[in-house]
Phi, psi and omega in degrees: 000132181280133180279137177284146178293148179279114182264012180283142174233161181287159177300318180300315178296321178297312179298320178299319182286329182273323188235001183087174181283160176305140182102339176280155182302313183299317182291319180294322176297318177298313182299318178297317178296322180293322177297318178297319178300316181297321179301313179298319180294320179294316178298318179298317180295316177300316181299315181293321178299326180270005176068030181257148170275167176300322180296317179295317178297316180300317180296322181293330185244014171072038176226194183250158176301320180300317180294317178300316179299317180296321178294312182297331182259017175057036180254004183214136171288147181236135177285149180301319180296324178291318178299317179297320179294318180297315181295316183288305185280323183281323185242353181068031181236168176252143178265128177238138179246138177242125179243000000 
């Protein structure tokens, strides 16, 4: 039986072919968008782990359910100060950044 060729490529190669190599404008825009997506996904996961609705989280940190939803669904840019407030007041945690 003849073996089929492996058509799999690495994620890095895929990103390079779709968005260019790191340092190009297209790739940097993709990377920034992906980081924003991850922030929303992390907030959503934390909220669900603590058994909170978007409405409950919004009430704890002085914002609206709509705003929390927009952040979780990557439809809104979020200011660092707002992110810190949501993490501190909403989840009782501290936000640390590593660069």
